[in-house]
C-alpha positions in Angstrom: 116.0 62.1 93.7 115.7 64.5 96.6 112.6 66.7 96.8 113.8 70.1 95.4 110.7 71.8 96.9 112.1 71.3 100.4 114.3 74.2 99.8 112.6 77.5 98.8 113.9 81.0 99.1 110.5 82.4 98.1 108.1 80.3 100.2 108.1 82.7 103.1 107.3 85.6 100.8 104.5 83.7 99.0 103.0 82.7 102.3 103.2 86.2 103.7 101.4 87.7 100.6 98.8 84.9 100.8 98.2 85.6 104.5 97.9 89.4 103.8 95.4 88.7 100.9 93.5 86.3 103.2 93.1 89.0 105.8 91.8 91.4 103.1 89.5 88.6 102.1 88.2 88.5 105.6 87.0 92.1 105.1 84.8 90.9 102.3 83.6 87.9 104.3 82.7 90.2 107.2 80.5 92.1 104.8 79.1 88.9 103.4 80.4 89.6 99.9 80.4 86.3 98.0 83.0 85.5 95.2 85.1 88.6 95.6 88.9 88.0 95.8 91.5 90.6 96.6 93.1 89.8 93.3 90.0 91.1 91.5 89.9 94.6 93.0 92.3 96.4 90.6 90.5 95.2 87.5 87.1 96.0 89.0 88.2 99.5 89.9 89.7 100.0 86.4 86.4 98.9 84.8 84.5 101.3 87.1 86.8 104.2 86.3 87.3 103.6 82.6 84.1 101.9 81.6 83.8 98.7 79.6 87.0 97.4 78.0 88.1 94.5 76.0 90.1 91.8 77.7 93.2 93.1 75.8 92.5 96.7 76.9 92.1 95.6 80.5 95.3 93.6 80.4 97.2 96.5 79.0 95.7 98.9 81.6 97.0 96.8 84.5 100.2 95.3 82.8 99.2 91.7 82.6 99.0 89.2 79.7 95.8 88.6 77.7 95.9 85.0 78.8 96.1 85.8 82.5 93.3 88.4 82.3 91.1 86.0 80.3 91.3 83.5 83.1 90.7 86.2 85.8 87.7 87.5 83.9 86.3 84.0 83.7 86.6 83.8 87.5 85.0 87.2 88.0 82.2 86.3 85.6 81.6 83.1 87.6 81.4 85.2 90.8 78.8 87.5 89.2 81.1 90.5 89.2 81.5 91.1 85.5 79.8 90.0 82.3 81.2 89.8 78.8 79.6 90.8 75.6 80.8 90.4 72.1 83.3 93.1 71.0 83.7 95.0 67.8 84.8 91.8 66.0 84.1 88.1 66.7 87.5 87.5 68.5 87.1 90.2 71.1 84.9 90.5 74.2 84.0 93.6 76.2 84.0 93.3 79.9 81.5 95.2 81.9 80.6 95.5 85.6 77.5 93.8 86.9 75.0 95.5 89.2 76.6 93.5 92.1 80.1 94.9 91.5 78.8 98.4 90.8 77.4 98.4 94.4 80.9 97.4 95.7 83.2 99.9 94.0 83.1 102.5 96.8 84.0 99.8 99.3 86.7 98.5 97.0 88.2 102.0 96.6 88.1 102.6 100.3 89.6 99.2 101.0 92.4 100.0 98.5 93.2 103.3 100.2 93.1 101.6 103.7 95.4 98.9 102.5 97.9 101.4 101.2 97.7 103.3 104.5 98.3 100.0 106.4 101.3 99.2 104.2 102.7 102.7 104.9 102.2 102.1 108.6 103.9 98.7 108.4 106.8 100.0 106.4 107.4 102.7 109.1 108.1 99.8 111.5 110.6 98.1 109.3 114.3 99.0 109.0 114.1 98.4 105.2 110.8 99.2 103.5 109.2 96.5 101.3 108.8 99.0 98.5 112.5 99.7 98.5 113.2 95.9 98.3 110.9 95.8 95.2 112.7 98.7 93.6 116.1 97.1 94.3 115.0 93.8 92.9 113.6 95.5 89.7 116.9 97.3 89.3 118.9 94.1 89.6 116.6 92.4 87.1 117.1 95.2 84.6 120.8 94.4 84.8 120.2 90.7 84.3 116.7 89.2 83.8 115.4 86.5 86.0 115.0 84.3 82.9 118.8 84.7 82.3 119.6 83.8 85.9 117.4 80.7 85.9 118.6 79.4 82.5 122.2 79.9 83.6 121.6 77.7 86.6 119.8 75.1 84.4 122.8 74.7 82.1 124.4 71.4 82.8 121.5 70.4 85.1 119.1 69.1 82.4 120.0 67.8 79.0 
């Protein structure tokens, strides 16, 4: 069998996003902030703005699954950025900011705004803005989901 991972239409996009996230991560390293990842910022800002939330509420607020948020909250808890306390019932947990993350929220909000400004600047240099690419892909996926597209290509490939 040939290695199917040798061909990848998305590798360059994944690597670009990882490189951009890595450069945002450098901002945190420059400020000697331990354990903070760029992928945590949206959740931390939501918790700051809305107050403690259950994992389900936080997942709904940012449009992610409960499972994905549960894993992310575990990482943020390990980094000392959030803590969890029992919720209204035995199955739920409320997520709250720690003193460490409360000290960071102004920087995180400023970094978010600076990142958006940098993206706007970058898009001005491009013949076709990235945000337009995303809108176009979303429109195409409304017509036919990615799941449908992949399963159609799988038919006949695997029994």
